[in-house]
N, C-alpha and C positions, 0 to 999 in steps of 0.2 A: 133266458133260453140257453140251451146247450146243444152241442153238436158232437157226435161220436165219430172219430176217425180211427179205425182199428180199436185198440184198447184205450185210446187217449180221449179223455173228456175235457172239452174246452168251452169257455163262455163266448158265445157269438155276440159281439158288441154292435155290429152294424152289417147291413147287406148292400151290395153294390152290383152293378153290371160288370165292371172291370176294376181290378186292383193292379196298380203298377208299383213295382218294388224298385226303389232307387230314384232319388230326385236330382240326378245329374241332368245334363242337357238332353240325353236320349230319353230318359224317363219323363222329363218335362214335356218334350215334344210328343211322345206317345200319348201322354195324358191329354194334352191340348187337342190333338187331332181326333182322339176318341170322344172327348166331350163335345167337340164340334159336330160329331155325328149323332148327338143326342143321347149318348150313353152316360149313365151315372157312374162317375169315376172317382176312385180314391187313390191318391198318390202317397205312399209311405216311405219314410227314410229313417235309418237308424240314428242319424244325427239331425241334419237340416239340409235344405237345398244347397247344392253346389259345394258340399263339404268334402267331396272326393276329388277324382281326377279332373272333372270339369272346371273346378275352381282353382286348379293348379297347372295351367297350361298357357301357351302363348296365343291361343285363339286364332290360329292361321286358317285362311280360306284359300283353297286351290284345287284345281282338277289335274294339274300337271303331275306326271309320274304314275298315274293310275292307268289301267288298261281294261279293255273289254267292257263288260257290264258295269264294273265298278267306276270306270270313267264316265259312262253315261249317267249313272246314279249321282256321282259327284256334281256333274253339270246340272242335272235337274234340281239338286239340292241348292246349288248356288243361285239358280234362278228364283227359287222360293225365297231365299234370303233377301232378294231385291225388294220385295214387297212386304217383308215380315213386319217391319216397324209399323207400317200403315195398317196391316191386317190386325195386329195385336193392339194398335193404338197405344203404343208404349215406346219410350225413347231409347231404343236399342243403339248402342254405340258400335257403329259398323262403318267400314270403309271397303269398297269393292272396286276402286279405281287405281290400284297400285300395279306397278310392273313387277311381275314375278321373274326372278333371276336365279338360275341354278348354275353353280360354278363347278367346273371339272378341273382336276389337277393331274390326271393321267389320261393316256390314250384309251384305256379301258373304260374310264368314266365318260369320255367323249362318245364312245360307241354306245353306251347305255342311254345317254341323253338323246342321241340320234334316233334310237328306237322309240323313246318317249315322244319325241317330236312327230315322228311318222304316225304313231298311234293317235295323237291329237288330230293331226291332219286327216286321218282316216275317218274321224268323227266330225270333221268340218270345224274343228276348234282351233283357235289361234295359238301358234307355237312356231318357233324357228330357232335354228342354231345361229350363234354369233361368234365372231372371232375374239381373240384376246384384245386387240386394239379397240373393237367396238365396246367390249366390256369396260375398258378404261374410260371411254368417252361417256358411257352411261353412268358410271359410278366413280366420280372423282375421289381419289384417295385409296382406290383399290390397290392391293399389293400385286406383285408379279407372280404370286403363287398360282393363280388359275391360268390355265393354258387355253381356255375357251369355255363356252357355256351355252345355255339355252334360255330363251325368254318367252314369256306369254303374258298377254294382257287381256283383251276381250271384255273388259269391264266387269269381271267376276272375281278376280284375285284380290286379296287383301287380308283383313282381320276383323274380328268381332270380339266384343267383351262377353265372355260366356255368362257372367253374372247377370248382365242386363237381359240377355236372351232368355235365361232360365226364369228370371223374375217376370219378364214379359209374358212368357207362356203361362206361368202359374197365376198371374193376375187375371188372365183370360179364363183359365180353368175355373177359378172361383166365380167369375161372372157367369159362367155356364153351369153353375151350381155343382161344381166338382168339389172334392174335399182334399185338403193337404194335411197330412199327419206327420209331423216331425217327431224325433225321439221315439220311434216305434220300430224296434228291430225285429225283422222277420227271422225266425229261427227254423221254420218248417213250412212246408206246403201241405195243406189239408186235401186229402183225396178220398173218393168213394169208388172203389173198384178202379177203373181206368179213367175216371173223370175228376177234374179239379173242382174243389169246393171252396177254397179260400186259403188264408195264411194265418199263422199263429205266432205270437211272440213269447218271450221268456215267462211272462206272467200267466201263461195259458189263456190269454185273451185272443179271440179270433175275429177276423174280418171275413165275411162270406161273399163269394162271387163265383160265377161259373167260368170266368176268364181271369187268369193271372198272368201278367207280363213281368218277367224278371229282367230288369235293366240296371242291375246293381254293380256294374263294372266287373272287376276281377273276382269279386265276392259272389258273382253269379255261379261260379264253379262250386262253391260250398253248398249253396242251396240245391243245386242239381245232384250233388253227391248224396244228399239226404234221401233222394229217390233212386239212388244207384244209377245215375245218369252222368254222362260227361260230354262236353263239347270242346275239350282241349283248350280251355281258356286259362291263361296264365298271367300272373302279375308282371308288369314291366315298368320299373321305376324310371322316371325322367326328371331331370333337374333343369330349371330355367333361372337365369340371372336377370335382375332388374337394375337398370342404371338410373341415375338422376336424369332430369330432363336435359336432353342434348341440345346444343346451340345451333343445330341444323335440322332441316327436314329431309329425311331419307327418301320418302315416297316410293320405296321399293322393298320387296321382300327378298332377302338374300338367303340362299340355302346351298349347302354343299351337295354335290352329286350323290354322295353316299348317305344322304339323310334318309332315315327310315330303314336302313339296312341293319338287320339284327346282328350282323357280324361286326358292326362298328359300335364301340362303346360311346364314343363322342363324335358328333358331327355338327356342321355349321347351320345355324339358323339365326338371322338377325331381322327384327322388324321393330317398327316404332309405333307406339300407341298414339291416340289422338291428343293426349296430354303432352307428348314429347318424350316420354321415357322410352328407353330401348329395352327390348326383351331379347336375351341372348341364350341360345341353347345349342344343342340339346344333347341329352345322354340317354342311353338305353341299357337297362340292367334287368334282363329277364330272370324272374324268380325272386327278385329282391323286394321286400315289403317295408323295410325301414324307411320312415318318412324323412328323417334328419339327414341332409346331405353332408358329406365330409369335405374338409377343406381341400384335399387333394383333387377331388372330382371338380369342385368349383374352379380351382386353378387351371385344370386341364381344359375346361369349357372356355374359360376366359382367354387363355393363351392360344387356343385353336382359333377363336374368333379374331383375336389380334393379328394372327398370321395372315388372315385374309383382308382385314380392314383395320389398319393401324390407327385410324382416327379414333377408334374406341379408347385409346390411351388418354384421350382428353376428358373423358367422363368417368365418374366414380360409380362403382357397383354399390347399391344401397341395401340390397337384400337378395336372397335366393329362396326359391320355393320348390317343393317336390310334389309330384303327383304319381300315382301308380295306375298305369293304363291297363285295360283288359286286352292282352295280346292273344291273338289266335292266328296261327300260321296260315290257315286256310282263308283268312279274311273274316269279316263280320258275319255273325249268324243272325238271321231274322226269320222268324216263322214259328209255327206250332210244333211242339215236340210230339212226335208220332205216338209215343208210348202213353201219353195222357191227354185226353181231349180237354181243350181249354187252357193248356199250359203253353205260353208263348215265351220266347226269349229274344231280346234285342241287345246283343253284347258282342264283344270281341273286335271292336272298331280300332283298337290301338290308338295311333296318332291321327286317325281320320274322323274321330267322333264329332268334332266341331263342324267340319265341313259337311258331313253326312246327316247331321241331326234332323233338319226339317224333312228331308226325303225319308229318313228312317221312321220318324213319327207318323208321317202320312201313310207310308206303306203298311206299317203294322196296324194302324187304325182300319185301313181297308181290309186287311186280312181278318181282323176281329169282326167287322161288320158284315162280311160276306157270308 
């Protein structure tokens, strides 16, 4: 069979109800919830599942620091995580009983945390300001650098292994008769008039579907450019350090009050995996695509963390990894592109992709099925 899109002739290899581009945690979630609604789904990736930003992050889960609808969405997503392992019947590595602690070093940061606490309380969510002395009682070994902070618990904060979530979603997609296609790089979107018809790769092979969902991280921008579209999605490189197993149980997620601020190149984030390794970050470099971290940046991340938590000097860093997040100043974009019927985008989550993945997948699937 062949399909004509403008002057381009391609071979249609298969037909589906929905094609999802990008097998990170967002694409995997969209695929699962779409397949759950009885749609014939194909998930394609230019490499393999979790080969992008989803496989190179700390996997943190939290609603604190978000506001308005985004706060509600994060809460809804964290509720979905509670039952996700059972729903997928898959051993997801997840912990949602940690204390979330955000540390301030200036009065300006204290003021920002107070706003975040009030926003949480407005939604009926757990959060409170705490003094410097309370921080020291909660976190033995904390330095004198923080002057105060905010905490939240509520049984929702913690971390998850993005790999096990993605594999769990994909395992269920296959059981729902969906198709996973690795090493299939989409280079263009096939259209007929103002309707989407499918996707095409470099070999001029096409997959046909009336609905295409682009969830390929920062590379979403490149595919949209082929249709003269833009959603202001930019790359934002982040580096995370991994230590050997620590001889203590942190049971807390520590973050600097400036975490997530694009004006800060390095900010604090410390959390411990179920195996005992510490994940230390983080950095932000908007516009940077190079995956290899330089030693100067690694040193700055490590020294910044040590200035808050000197106990880190007792463990060794064993590796560093880099991910390139899809940054969008306006926040995540979820929905259909008005210029083309059947073209959906789920991208621009930045550092919120892990927290928002279940809610994003369910929401996009509802949009497609409506």
